[in-house]
C-alpha positions as CSV (number, residue, x, y, z in Angstrom):
1,X,35.2,-45.1,-59.8
2,X,34.6,-48.3,-61.7
3,X,34.0,-51.7,-60.0
4,X,36.1,-54.6,-61.3
5,X,35.3,-58.3,-60.6
6,X,37.7,-61.0,-61.6
7,X,36.0,-64.5,-61.9
8,X,38.0,-67.7,-62.1
9,X,38.2,-71.3,-60.9
10,X,41.4,-72.7,-59.7
11,X,41.8,-75.5,-62.2
12,X,41.8,-73.1,-65.1
13,X,45.5,-72.7,-66.2
14,X,45.0,-69.3,-67.6
15,X,43.4,-67.6,-64.5
16,X,46.8,-66.8,-62.8
17,X,48.3,-65.1,-65.8
18,X,45.0,-63.2,-66.5
19,X,44.8,-61.9,-63.0
20,X,48.5,-60.9,-63.0
21,X,48.0,-59.0,-66.3
22,X,44.9,-57.2,-65.0
23,X,46.9,-56.1,-61.9
24,X,49.7,-54.9,-64.1
25,X,47.2,-52.9,-66.0
26,X,46.3,-51.1,-62.8
27,X,43.1,-53.0,-62.0
28,X,42.4,-54.0,-58.4
29,X,39.4,-56.3,-58.8
30,X,37.3,-58.1,-56.3
31,X,38.4,-61.7,-56.9
32,X,35.6,-64.3,-57.0
33,X,36.3,-68.1,-57.1
34,X,33.5,-69.9,-59.1
35,X,34.0,-73.0,-56.9
36,X,32.7,-71.0,-53.9
37,X,29.5,-69.7,-55.6
38,X,26.1,-71.2,-55.3
39,X,24.6,-72.2,-58.8
40,X,22.0,-69.4,-58.6
41,X,24.6,-66.7,-58.1
42,X,24.7,-64.4,-61.2
43,X,28.5,-64.5,-61.3
44,X,28.4,-68.3,-61.6
45,X,27.5,-68.0,-65.3
46,X,30.8,-66.7,-66.5
47,X,33.9,-68.5,-67.9
48,X,37.3,-68.5,-66.2
49,X,38.9,-66.1,-66.4
50,X,36.5,-63.2,-66.8
51,X,37.0,-59.6,-65.9
52,X,34.0,-57.4,-65.5
53,X,34.0,-53.6,-65.3
54,X,30.7,-52.3,-63.8
55,X,29.1,-55.5,-65.0
56,X,30.5,-55.2,-68.6
57,X,32.8,-58.0,-69.9
58,X,36.3,-56.7,-70.5
59,X,37.6,-60.3,-71.3
60,X,36.1,-63.7,-70.7
61,X,32.5,-64.8,-71.5
62,X,29.0,-65.4,-70.3
63,X,28.2,-69.1,-70.2
64,X,25.0,-71.2,-70.0
65,X,23.8,-71.8,-66.5
66,X,25.8,-74.6,-64.9
67,X,28.4,-74.8,-67.6
68,X,32.1,-74.5,-66.7
69,X,34.6,-73.3,-69.3
70,X,38.2,-72.2,-69.3
71,X,38.9,-69.4,-71.8
72,X,42.0,-69.4,-73.9
73,X,42.1,-65.5,-74.1
74,X,44.7,-64.1,-71.8
75,X,45.1,-60.4,-72.8
76,X,48.2,-58.5,-72.1
77,X,48.2,-55.7,-69.6
78,X,48.3,-53.2,-72.5
79,X,45.3,-54.9,-74.1
80,X,43.3,-54.8,-70.8
81,X,44.1,-51.1,-70.5
82,X,42.8,-50.5,-74.0
83,X,39.6,-52.5,-73.4
84,X,38.9,-50.6,-70.2
85,X,39.3,-47.3,-72.0
86,X,36.8,-48.4,-74.7
87,X,34.4,-49.6,-71.9
88,X,34.2,-46.2,-70.3
């Protein structure tokens, strides 16, 4: 079974919709708040929101160390299901 991780920070306005769409797509991710991570945590180097499947980006992006960004991409539940299917 695949491991999903949803990475976000609270002030990103797209995080809530992205998590809702991921859940509607059947994903039950471990949810990680970037604000709670130490700077040296490997998950701290992703934009909000990001969804990883077994370490591969389904949506979102890798960022430069210490850089915060809020992505504009909020894929629909259908798009998330498609991307997950391509990632397997």
